[in-house]
C-alpha positions in Angstrom: 0.1 0.1 -0.1 1.5 3.4 -1.2 1.2 6.4 1.4 -1.0 8.3 1.5 -0.5 11.6 -0.3 -3.0 13.8 1.9 -1.8 16.6 4.3 -0.7 14.6 7.4 -3.2 16.4 9.6 -2.8 13.9 13.0 0.0 11.6 14.1 -0.4 8.1 15.6 2.6 7.1 17.5 2.0 3.2 18.6 5.2 2.2 20.9 5.6 -1.0 20.8 4.1 -4.6 18.2 2.1 -6.2 20.7 -1.2 -7.4 19.1 -3.4 -4.6 20.3 -0.8 -2.9 17.5 -1.4 -5.7 15.1 -4.6 -5.1 15.0 -4.7 -1.4 14.9 -2.1 -1.9 11.6 -4.6 -4.5 10.1 -7.8 -1.9 10.7 -6.5 0.5 9.6 -5.0 -1.0 6.1 -8.8 -2.7 5.5 -9.7 0.9 6.2 -7.6 4.3 6.0 -8.0 7.4 7.9 -7.3 10.0 5.4 -5.5 12.7 7.2 -3.8 10.1 9.6 -0.1 9.4 10.2 1.1 6.3 11.6 4.4 5.4 13.3 5.5 2.6 14.8 8.2 2.4 17.5 9.6 -1.0 18.6 13.0 -2.9 19.4 11.9 -6.1 17.5 11.4 -6.5 13.7 9.4 -10.1 14.1 7.0 -9.8 17.2 6.0 -13.4 18.6 2.3 -14.2 18.9 2.6 -15.8 22.3 -0.7 -18.3 22.0 1.4 -20.6 19.8 5.0 -20.0 21.7 4.2 -23.8 23.0 3.7 -24.9 20.0 7.0 -23.4 18.3 8.3 -24.8 21.3 7.6 -28.3 21.1 8.6 -28.0 16.9 5.1 -27.9 15.6 5.9 -24.2 14.4 9.2 -22.7 12.7 10.6 -19.2 14.2 8.1 -17.2 10.9 5.2 -18.9 11.3 4.7 -17.5 15.3 6.0 -14.6 14.3 4.3 -11.0 12.2 7.1 -9.0 10.5 6.1 -5.6 11.9 8.6 -4.0 8.8 6.3 -5.7 6.3 3.1 -5.2 7.8 3.5 -1.7 8.2 4.7 -1.3 4.6 1.0 -2.7 4.0 -0.5 -0.7 5.9 1.3 2.9 4.8 3.0 3.4 7.8 6.1 4.3 9.5 8.1 2.1 11.1 11.5 3.6 13.1 13.4 0.0 14.4 14.9 1.6 17.9 14.0 1.3 21.9 12.2 4.2 23.4 13.7 5.8 26.3 11.5 8.7 27.4 8.3 10.7 26.5 8.0 14.3 26.6 4.3 14.8 27.4 4.6 18.6 27.2 6.0 18.8 23.8 4.3 15.3 23.0 7.3 14.3 21.3 8.7 10.5 22.5 12.1 10.1 23.0 14.5 7.3 21.1 17.9 5.5 21.8 19.3 6.3 18.6 16.5 8.9 16.0 15.4 11.9 16.9 12.3 12.5 19.1 9.2 11.9 16.8 5.8 14.0 17.0 2.5 12.6 18.3 -1.2 14.1 18.5 -2.1 10.4 19.8 0.1 8.4 21.6 -0.6 4.1 22.4 1.8 2.1 24.8 1.6 -1.7 23.9 5.0 -3.6 24.7 3.9 -6.9 26.7 4.8 -7.4 30.2 8.0 -8.1 31.6 8.8 -9.7 34.8 10.6 -8.5 37.2 13.2 -10.6 38.4 15.3 -8.8 40.3 12.9 -8.6 43.1 13.4 -12.4 43.2 16.9 -13.4 44.6 18.6 -15.7 42.4 16.0 -14.9 39.6 18.5 -13.4 37.8 21.1 -15.3 37.3 19.0 -18.7 37.7 15.6 -18.2 36.0 15.1 -17.4 32.6 11.7 -15.3 31.6 9.6 -16.5 29.0 9.0 -13.2 28.3 10.6 -11.0 26.5 10.3 -13.8 24.2 12.9 -13.0 21.8 15.4 -13.1 24.6 14.0 -16.7 26.0 14.0 -17.5 22.5 18.2 -17.3 22.3 18.3 -19.4 25.5 15.9 -21.8 24.3 17.8 -22.0 21.1 20.9 -22.4 22.7 19.5 -25.2 25.3 18.0 -27.5 21.9 21.6 -26.6 20.5 23.0 -28.6 23.6 20.7 -31.1 23.5 22.2 -32.2 20.2 25.6 -31.7 20.8 25.7 -34.2 23.5 22.7 -36.4 23.1 23.7 -38.2 26.8 21.6 -34.9 28.5 18.4 -35.5 26.6 15.5 -36.8 28.5 17.3 -36.7 31.8 17.2 -32.4 32.3 15.8 -30.8 34.7 14.0 -28.1 33.7 11.9 -25.8 36.5 8.9 -24.1 35.4 7.9 -21.1 37.6 4.0 -21.0 37.6 1.7 -24.1 37.3 -0.8 -21.8 35.5 -2.0 -22.7 31.5 1.0 -21.4 30.0 3.6 -23.2 32.7 1.7 -26.7 32.0 1.4 -26.3 28.3 5.3 -25.3 28.4 6.4 -28.0 30.6 4.0 -30.2 27.8 5.9 -29.5 25.1 9.0 -29.4 26.7 8.3 -33.2 27.0 7.5 -33.4 23.4 10.9 -32.7 22.9 12.4 -35.4 24.9 14.5 -33.1 26.5 12.9 -33.6 30.2 12.0 -36.5 31.9 8.5 -38.5 30.5 7.2 -37.7 34.1 7.4 -34.4 34.4 6.2 -31.9 37.6 5.8 -28.5 38.5 6.4 -26.6 41.2 3.5 -24.2 42.2 5.6 -20.7 43.4 3.5 -17.8 45.0 5.1 -15.1 46.4 3.1 -12.5 48.7 2.9 -8.7 47.0 5.2 -7.1 50.1 8.4 -5.4 49.8 11.2 -8.2 49.5 12.3 -7.8 53.1 8.7 -8.1 54.6 8.3 -11.8 52.9 9.4 -14.6 54.9 10.8 -17.9 54.2 10.0 -20.2 51.4 6.9 -22.9 53.1 6.0 -26.1 51.4 2.7 -26.1 50.6 -0.6 -27.7 49.6 -2.3 -26.0 47.4 -5.9 -24.2 48.9 -9.2 -24.4 47.7 -11.4 -21.9 45.7 -15.4 -21.9 45.3 -16.4 -21.6 41.3 -15.3 -18.9 39.5 -18.0 -16.2 38.2 -19.7 -16.9 35.1 -18.3 -15.5 31.8 -19.5 -11.8 31.1 -21.1 -11.0 27.5 -21.6 -8.2 25.9 -21.7 -6.3 23.1 -18.6 -4.3 21.8 -18.2 -1.4 20.3 -18.1 -2.8 16.6 -21.3 -4.1 16.7 -19.8 -7.8 17.5 -19.9 -10.2 21.1 -17.1 -9.3 23.5 -16.5 -12.1 26.6 -15.1 -10.7 30.1 -14.1 -14.3 32.1 -15.2 -13.8 35.6 -13.8 -13.0 38.7 -12.1 -15.9 40.7 -14.2 -17.8 42.7 -13.5 -17.3 47.2 -11.7 -19.2 48.7 -12.9 -22.1 50.3 -10.2 -23.8 51.6 -7.4 -21.6 53.0 -6.3 -23.6 56.6 -2.9 -24.0 58.0 -0.9 -25.7 55.5 -1.8 -24.5 52.3 -0.6 -21.9 49.9 -3.1 -19.5 50.5 -2.6 -19.7 54.6 1.4 -19.3 54.1 0.9 -16.2 51.6 -1.8 -14.5 53.9 1.2 -14.5 57.0 3.8 -13.1 54.7 5.5 -16.3 53.9 6.3 -17.6 49.9 5.3 -20.9 49.3 5.9 -23.6 46.8 3.8 -26.6 46.2 5.0 -29.6 43.8 2.4 -30.4 41.3 1.4 -33.5 39.0 0.8 -33.4 35.3 -0.9 -36.9 35.3 -4.1 -36.2 36.4 -5.4 -39.8 35.9 -6.6 -42.3 39.2 -4.5 -45.2 38.5 -5.5 -46.3 41.4 -9.2 -46.8 40.1 -8.1 -48.4 36.8 -8.4 -51.4 37.8 -12.2 -50.9 39.4 -13.2 -48.8 36.0 -11.9 -51.6 33.5 -14.6 -54.2 34.1 -17.3 -51.5 33.0 -15.1 -50.4 30.2 -15.5 -53.8 28.7 -19.1 -54.3 29.4 -19.6 -51.4 27.8 -17.1 -52.3 24.8 -19.1 -55.3 23.8 -21.4 -55.2 21.1 -25.0 -54.7 21.4 -27.1 -57.6 20.6 -30.4 -57.0 18.4 -33.9 -58.5 18.9 
C-alpha cells in the first residue's frame, strides 16, 4: 500500500508491536483514515504471537510461522516503522524520545510493549531463571538449550527444568518440552506464590498443599463497540480452603509458598476398578 498523498493532520504513534497494535495496523490497512499518519516504534522487527509459543517449543511451528514481520505489515498499511528503543516521553511537547533517532512528535500515543517479569525482586532469579517474556530473549536461551541437547545426546531426556507458575501457560511449556524429549517422561511442576510485599518483609519459603476456591463467576457477555460480541472472564471464586498448611494461608502470613504438582491427573489406583465396566460397555449390542 502506498503512503497517502493527503496532508498529515494527526500523528498516531504506536510504541511496541503487541497484539493490540497489530490489530490497529490491520484495521487501518482495511479502512485508512485520511490525514492520519501512523508511526510504529519497536525494538523488534519480528513480533511473536505468544499463543503459539507452546507449539513453537514443541517443534510444530517454525520461527516465521509464530512471528509477524512488523516492517512488512507497516509497509502494507502505509505506516512508518522505526526500529529503535524508546527511552522517554516528553508529555509537555508531545514527543517520544528514542535511543538513536531524533524525537518523534505525536498527537495520539499508544503503548503496547507487553509484560516483563520483574525478576530482580526475587533472590537468585536473575542468574538462575529465564523469563518467558520478552519472548525474543527466551527464544535465544531456548535455541541454545536445543543446541546443547543435539551436541550432547546424553543430556536429552535427563534435563531438570523447573517452570515457575502452574497456570495454563506453565503446563503447556512443560508438555511442549516433553514433546522435544528434553525432560523426563514424568515432568513435575512447582507452583510458587510470592506475597505482594517488599522483599525485606517476605518470610522464608514454605512447602504447602494447594488451597481451594469456589467456582469462578460466570463469563460476562457484552456487545462490543464494533457491533460484535465480547466476553469478559468472570472473577475467581471465593476462597474455600485457606487452612494452615495451604498456599493461601502461607502467603496471607507473609511467607512465599511452594507446592509440587503433577501433570498427569489420571487416578491410576482406580483404573482396575473401572476396567470391567469399560469392557462391558465395549461389547456389541445384541439385536432383538
